[in-house]
N, C-alpha and C positions, 0 to 999 in steps of 0.2 A: 504494500500500500504506500503510495507516495503522497498521500494527503493526511492531514490530521485535523480533527475537529476541536483541538484544545483551545485555540483562540476564540472560536465561535462559541463553544460551551462556556468559556469564561465570561464572555460578553452577555450570553443568554441568561445566565444565572438560573438555569433550570427551565427556561421557557422553550419548550420543544417547538412551538409554532415559529419562534424566531429562528431557530436552527433550520427548520424546513424552508422558511422564507429565504434565508441566505443561500441555501443550496439551490433553491429554485431560481433565484436571480443569477447565480453562477451559471447554471445550466442553460438559461435563456440568453444571457448576454455574452459570456466569454466565447462560445463557439462562433457567434456572429462577429464579434470583434476580431477574432483570429482570422476568420475568412476575409474580413475587410483589410486586415493587416497584410495578408498574402496578396491581395489585389494591389494594395499600396506599394508593396515590394516590387511587384511585376511592372507597375507603372513608374517606378523610381520616384515616388512621391515621399521625399524625406519627412516633410511636415506631418503627413498622415501616419507614416511609420512611427514617428515620435509620439504623436497623440494617442494612437491605438495601443502601443506598448505601455505608455503611461497609464492608460485606462485598465489594461489587463493586470498590471503589476499588483495593485492592492487586492484584487480578487484572488489571485493565487497566493498572496501573502496571508490572507485571512484563512486559507485552508492549509497553512503551514507548508506550502510547497516551495522549500528553500531553493532548490536547483532551478525550478521554473521561474521563481521570482528573480534569481540572478540572471537568467537568460532574458527575461523581459526588461530588466534594468539595463543590460548590455545593449539590447536592441534600441531601447529608449535613448540611451546616451549616444550611440552611434547615429541614430536618426536625427537627433537634435544637432549634432555637430556636422551633419551631412558627410559622414565618413564614407569610406569605401563600401558600396552596396554589397560587394562580394563578402565582406566581413559580416554584415547583417544576415546575408543568405546562409552563412555557415551556422549561425546561432539559431535561426528560425526553426529548423527541423526539430531541435531539442524542445523548444516551446510547443511546437505543434504536437509532437509525440506525447509529451507529458500531459498536455491538456486533453488530448483524445483519450488517454489512459484513465485520467481522473474522471472525465465525463462518463465513461463506461462504468467505472467502479462506483461512482455516486448513484447512477441510475440503478445499478444492481443492488447496492447496499440500502438504498431508500425505496426500492420497488417503484421507480418512476418510469 
């Protein structure tokens, strides 16, 4: 398992509805943001790459996905500085793979 509910549970203070809500928002927003990020990469839109990575980062952080957060941060930083797109393209598959895995795990673990 590459995610942890520790941060969410701490914030929820026993409120299961809150936990479900955070998971639902993650499942609705992050795959869409990831898809838009891929499109931004293909069109070489550094500003969109930066904004989308910035938007994804707190969502994966909330689920304790440290490696994924680091990948999002690296993409965000490279996008903001308009660095070499090839560098961003090296990191993107890590982000993509981790998010796909967590989406599948969350759907299974929460019967969604």
